[in-house]
Wavefront OBJ file of the C-alpha trace (Angstrom):
o trace
v 117.436 112.339 146.073
v 117.043 112.872 142.427
v 119.274 111.142 139.789
v 122.356 113.468 138.949
v 123.731 113.517 134.975
v 127.150 114.639 134.153
v 127.634 115.671 130.516
v 130.545 115.859 129.103
v 132.361 118.363 127.063
v 130.719 118.294 123.590
v 130.585 113.872 123.072
v 126.793 114.300 123.898
v 128.060 111.368 126.415
v 125.263 111.548 129.737
v 125.955 109.412 132.621
v 123.269 109.356 135.159
v 123.190 108.422 138.984
v 123.234 104.899 138.111
v 125.760 104.765 135.570
v 123.784 103.757 132.117
v 126.026 105.765 129.716
v 124.202 107.444 126.696
v 125.291 109.077 123.418
v 123.315 111.226 120.954
v 125.047 110.300 117.569
v 122.249 111.988 115.711
v 119.972 115.135 116.153
v 115.499 113.595 116.057
v 113.724 114.196 113.134
v 110.578 112.850 113.557
v 108.439 111.644 110.835
v 105.672 110.319 112.150
v 102.969 107.893 109.457
v 100.591 110.148 107.299
v 99.106 107.264 106.419
v 98.140 106.876 110.290
v 95.704 110.279 109.856
v 93.718 108.589 107.277
v 93.219 104.832 108.251
v 96.000 103.140 110.451
v 95.176 104.182 113.681
v 92.347 103.793 115.846
v 89.476 106.520 115.563
v 89.241 107.449 119.117
v 93.031 108.552 119.272
v 94.884 111.469 119.630
v 98.485 111.564 117.817
v 100.261 114.866 118.021
v 97.338 116.933 119.582
v 95.408 116.052 116.325
v 91.913 113.909 117.079
v 92.855 111.247 114.110
v 88.649 110.853 113.585
v 88.646 114.881 113.838
v 91.523 114.626 110.635
v 89.442 112.162 108.383
v 86.092 113.975 108.945
v 88.529 116.534 107.224
v 89.673 114.652 104.952
v 86.311 114.160 103.676
v 85.707 117.780 103.854
v 88.868 118.033 101.914
v 87.247 115.838 98.917
v 83.729 117.184 98.431
v 85.479 120.589 97.948
v 88.116 119.271 95.122
v 85.695 116.729 93.742
v 82.607 118.164 93.625
v 79.425 115.831 92.156
v 75.758 115.673 91.268
v 74.327 113.131 93.640
v 71.376 111.789 95.238
v 73.290 109.875 98.440
v 77.473 109.515 100.539
v 77.748 106.005 101.152
v 81.227 105.115 103.014
v 82.968 101.819 102.619
v 82.846 100.455 106.357
v 84.793 100.956 108.685
v 87.545 103.138 107.802
v 86.147 105.066 104.966
v 82.986 105.871 107.519
v 84.627 109.769 109.294
v 85.267 110.627 105.612
v 82.065 110.211 104.218
v 80.577 112.479 106.790
v 82.541 114.742 106.373
v 82.167 115.042 102.714
v 78.521 114.840 103.402
v 78.737 118.010 105.662
v 80.238 119.583 103.449
v 78.144 118.900 99.735
v 75.380 118.805 101.532
v 74.735 115.428 100.307
v 72.176 112.897 102.485
v 74.900 110.229 104.355
v 73.756 106.958 104.156
v 74.503 103.273 105.360
v 74.751 102.247 101.698
v 76.987 99.057 102.659
v 76.980 95.923 105.461
v 80.561 94.826 106.660
v 80.699 91.739 107.319
v 82.577 92.070 111.067
v 84.335 87.890 111.078
v 86.200 88.979 107.968
v 89.530 90.653 108.417
v 91.616 92.781 105.952
v 91.451 91.931 102.329
v 94.759 93.600 101.144
v 97.334 91.545 103.101
v 95.893 88.359 101.700
v 98.011 86.648 99.543
v 96.834 85.504 96.422
v 93.859 86.916 94.229
v 91.855 84.523 94.540
v 91.502 84.812 98.474
v 91.195 88.645 97.888
v 88.571 88.712 95.335
v 86.427 86.156 97.737
v 86.907 87.858 101.498
v 85.852 91.013 99.481
v 82.273 88.905 98.662
v 81.892 87.876 101.817
v 82.767 90.791 103.420
v 81.128 93.495 101.748
v 77.207 93.832 100.875
v 75.023 96.561 99.585
v 71.824 96.994 100.637
v 69.479 97.401 98.348
v 66.423 98.829 99.371
v 68.877 102.493 100.694
v 70.887 102.429 97.356
v 68.714 101.284 94.346
v 67.666 103.839 91.535
v 69.933 106.214 93.351
v 73.058 108.125 92.844
v 76.190 107.489 95.233
v 79.257 109.264 96.312
v 81.193 106.237 97.826
v 83.818 106.601 99.973
v 86.826 105.443 100.520
v 89.885 105.466 102.205
v 92.403 104.114 100.124
v 92.472 102.785 96.879
v 95.589 100.154 96.712
v 95.616 96.644 94.367
v 91.474 97.521 93.381
v 90.646 94.947 94.759
v 87.899 96.074 96.711
v 86.843 99.134 94.646
v 86.054 96.866 91.449
v 84.080 93.816 93.254
v 81.781 97.139 94.840
v 80.755 98.873 92.102
v 79.729 95.345 90.679
v 78.032 94.913 93.127
v 76.592 98.102 93.943
v 75.134 98.000 89.921
v 73.797 94.930 90.551
v 71.753 96.078 93.771
v 70.201 98.607 91.270
v 72.286 101.527 91.910
v 71.818 104.767 89.220
v 75.153 106.408 89.025
v 78.066 105.127 91.240
v 81.150 107.646 92.120
v 84.340 107.119 94.053
v 86.071 109.715 96.402
v 89.012 108.403 98.202
v 90.204 110.935 101.155
v 93.935 110.203 100.149
v 96.315 110.708 97.067
v 97.023 107.595 94.916
v 99.282 104.668 96.881
v 102.477 104.648 94.126
v 104.584 103.315 96.310
v 105.745 100.270 98.606
v 105.881 101.284 102.490
v 109.317 99.304 103.345
v 108.522 100.323 107.297
v 105.907 97.905 108.514
v 102.736 98.380 106.356
v 102.037 95.691 105.049
v 101.558 97.345 101.469
v 101.484 95.112 97.642
v 104.817 95.517 95.409
v 105.320 98.399 92.898
v 104.477 96.405 90.491
v 100.972 95.148 91.944
v 100.276 98.732 93.104
v 97.344 99.975 90.581
v 98.218 103.690 90.666
v 101.548 102.916 89.435
v 100.461 101.490 86.273
v 97.297 103.298 85.565
v 96.359 107.511 85.612
v 93.507 108.611 86.931
v 90.862 107.631 84.031
v 91.956 104.489 83.581
v 91.616 103.420 87.326
v 87.959 105.024 87.246
v 87.619 102.719 84.058
v 89.175 99.027 85.512
v 86.813 99.212 88.115
v 83.955 100.636 86.135
v 82.625 103.643 87.832
v 81.123 107.027 86.870
v 84.353 109.061 88.532
v 86.694 109.155 90.544
v 88.478 111.373 92.596
v 91.109 111.632 94.514
v 92.650 114.054 97.459
v 95.182 116.003 96.924
v 98.571 115.228 99.133
v 98.375 119.262 100.131
v 94.532 118.137 101.635
v 95.904 115.396 103.026
v 98.521 117.484 105.176
v 96.317 120.383 106.043
v 93.581 118.249 107.578
v 95.964 115.954 109.550
v 97.023 119.172 111.665
v 100.970 119.112 110.501
v 104.165 119.957 109.233
v 104.645 117.905 106.042
v 108.032 117.544 107.240
v 106.785 116.301 109.868
v 105.581 113.767 107.619
v 106.574 110.464 106.480
v 104.674 110.085 103.194
v 106.176 107.941 101.087
v 103.651 105.258 99.182
v 102.703 108.677 98.161
v 105.682 110.837 97.053
v 108.100 108.125 96.667
v 110.708 110.428 99.463
v 111.572 108.095 101.981
v 113.339 109.609 104.953
v 115.507 106.018 105.597
v 116.610 104.548 102.694
v 114.261 101.532 101.660
v 116.211 98.233 100.578
v 117.367 98.214 96.459
v 115.541 94.892 96.215
v 112.922 92.660 98.625
v 114.990 89.345 100.882
v 114.103 86.300 98.613
v 111.051 83.789 100.251
v 114.042 81.263 100.905
v 116.227 84.186 103.119
v 112.998 84.466 105.117
v 112.296 82.505 108.348
v 110.005 80.334 108.306
v 107.226 81.947 110.185
v 107.576 84.622 107.898
v 106.655 83.156 104.759
v 103.121 82.845 103.706
v 100.920 79.659 104.433
v 100.927 79.521 100.811
v 104.767 78.641 100.360
v 105.039 76.500 103.262
v 102.973 74.040 102.215
v 104.982 73.526 98.586
v 107.096 70.043 98.070
v 110.823 70.366 97.626
v 110.958 70.246 93.236
v 114.062 67.271 94.162
v 111.648 65.617 97.254
v 107.696 65.768 95.947
v 107.259 63.404 98.684
v 109.104 65.269 101.223
v 106.905 67.840 103.211
v 109.006 71.004 104.118
v 110.626 71.533 107.950
v 108.771 72.150 110.347
v 109.523 73.556 113.605
v 110.242 72.035 116.392
v 107.041 72.045 118.869
v 108.387 70.735 121.910
v 110.201 73.050 123.999
v 112.895 71.481 125.940
v 113.672 71.735 129.585
v 115.447 73.498 131.989
v 117.162 72.391 134.571
v 116.001 73.711 137.420
v 112.575 74.700 136.710
v 109.069 73.235 138.102
l 1 2 3 4 5 6 7 8 9 10 11 12 13 14 15 16 17 18 19 20 21 22 23 24 25 26 27 28 29 30 31 32 33 34 35 36 37 38 39 40 41 42 43 44 45 46 47 48 49 50 51 52 53 54 55 56 57 58 59 60 61 62 63 64 65 66 67 68 69 70 71 72 73 74 75 76 77 78 79 80 81 82 83 84 85 86 87 88 89 90 91 92 93 94 95 96 97 98 99 100 101 102 103 104 105 106 107 108 109 110 111 112 113 114 115 116 117 118 119 120 121 122 123 124 125 126 127 128 129 130 131 132 133 134 135 136 137 138 139 140 141 142 143 144 145 146 147 148 149 150 151 152 153 154 155 156 157 158 159 160 161 162 163 164 165 166 167 168 169 170 171 172 173 174 175 176 177 178 179 180 181 182 183 184 185 186 187 188 189 190 191 192 193 194 195 196 197 198 199 200 201 202 203 204 205 206 207 208 209 210 211 212 213 214 215 216 217 218 219 220 221 222 223 224 225 226 227 228 229 230 231 232 233 234 235 236 237 238 239 240 241 242 243 244 245 246 247 248 249 250 251 252 253 254 255 256 257 258 259 260 261 262 263 264 265 266 267 268 269 270 271 272 273 274 275 276 277 278 279 280 281 282 283 284 285 286 287 288
């Protein structure tokens, strides 16, 4: 027998056959994260019917139309920039090549707690291929710029490997606002696009030119309506009001505090380490 539902008047209260009551308190207004299309989602997935790899190819093609340049090769910052770089190459007619090799055993660098660790991670993570890039004018495609550490170190490495020109192309708009919904972005003060214009960022990272994809080009490539996307990290329009101040370290659970802070000593008790959580699992009576 199919489950029965009883709907009561205008209160939007529904009771199913098991006696579970649900109430709809507001109309649904889904706003999916546009950064899923840019970077977060796996390229072999689909979101709202749109292939992620197709969306990233389209972003690269739109980037080529918006920011063309004369060059010899298109290369990607692996692996996140590869689909957009292929789209840029196909649209512009500039050959695509693997000019940078990624070390698969180094994790994401932009979430490292200190600048020193981020810089070291970048050097270990990316390695230019001199035989491919020496003497070439390069278009280097990446998905985004957060602090600018990766691009600055990468440009330096490519110049050391003999690149003649380096034109950075980014398949998303400038990231100017932090995310409060789960993406571990930097604070707004750390975001490079929040304190510099595009030419200043270009000078800072040492590139010959820099071009970002427009918001309109990104939205069109995603295949979604702009009203159904959260683009707060690019435009500052949060679908839910964000907190006015970030929590201080002392208010966070010990598991949420970066390890660099956990190792600090109490100022008044220099010989006493910070308390550690008890690792002993309490025994429950009656359970073997």
